[in-house]
C-alpha positions in Angstrom: 0.4 -0.1 -0.3 1.3 3.2 -0.9 0.6 6.7 1.2 -0.8 9.2 0.0 1.2 12.9 1.0 0.2 13.7 4.8 -2.1 10.7 4.9 -1.6 7.5 7.1 -2.1 4.0 5.4 -4.9 1.7 7.1 -3.7 -1.7 6.3 -6.0 -4.7 5.6 -6.3 -7.5 8.5 -4.1 -10.0 5.6 -0.8 -6.7 5.3 -1.5 -7.4 9.1 -1.0 -10.7 9.4 2.0 -10.2 6.7 3.7 -7.6 9.1 2.8 -9.2 11.8 4.7 -12.7 11.2 7.1 -10.4 9.7 7.7 -8.6 12.6 8.3 -12.2 14.8 10.5 -12.7 12.7 12.9 -10.8 12.2 13.0 -10.4 16.5 13.9 -14.3 16.2 16.4 -13.7 14.1 18.2 -11.2 16.2 21.1 -11.7 18.8 19.8 -12.6 22.4 21.3 -8.9 23.9 19.1 -6.9 21.2 16.0 -9.2 21.3 14.2 -6.7 24.4 15.6 -3.6 22.7 12.7 -1.6 22.3 14.7 1.2 19.7 15.7 -2.1 18.5 12.2 -3.6 17.9 11.6 0.1 17.0 13.7 0.1 14.1 12.5 -3.8 13.1 9.2 -2.9 12.6 10.2 0.5 10.1 11.4 -1.2 7.9 9.2 -3.8 7.7 6.4 -0.7 7.0 8.7 1.4 4.2 9.3 -2.8 2.4 5.5 -3.4 2.4 5.1 -0.4 1.5 7.5 0.1 -1.9 5.5 -3.7 -2.2 7.2 -6.5 -0.7 4.8 -8.9 0.9 6.6 -11.9 1.4 7.4 -11.5 5.6 10.7 -13.9 5.0 12.2 -11.1 2.9 10.0 -9.0 5.0 11.9 -9.5 8.0 15.7 -10.5 6.2 15.6 -7.3 5.4 14.6 -5.9 8.3 17.6 -7.5 9.5 20.4 -7.1 8.2 19.3 -3.2 8.1 19.2 -3.0 12.1 22.9 -5.1 12.1 24.7 -3.2 9.2 26.0 -1.2 11.6 27.2 -3.2 14.4 28.2 -5.5 11.7 
């Protein structure tokens, strides 16, 4: 879903399930020391939303890209 300028997107139930699945997968891939970090979880969520809005709908790819994004500066 592509948001129009100045408005927030509303996601349908199927899309919300995809986002939830991707977020849960991404959190499980985080190293243990980061799993309870609100900052890391927020970064994951924002990346998942960004990629979903860009057209990605596969939960595994959404999770993988989010984890790579948040861990890249740490590696």
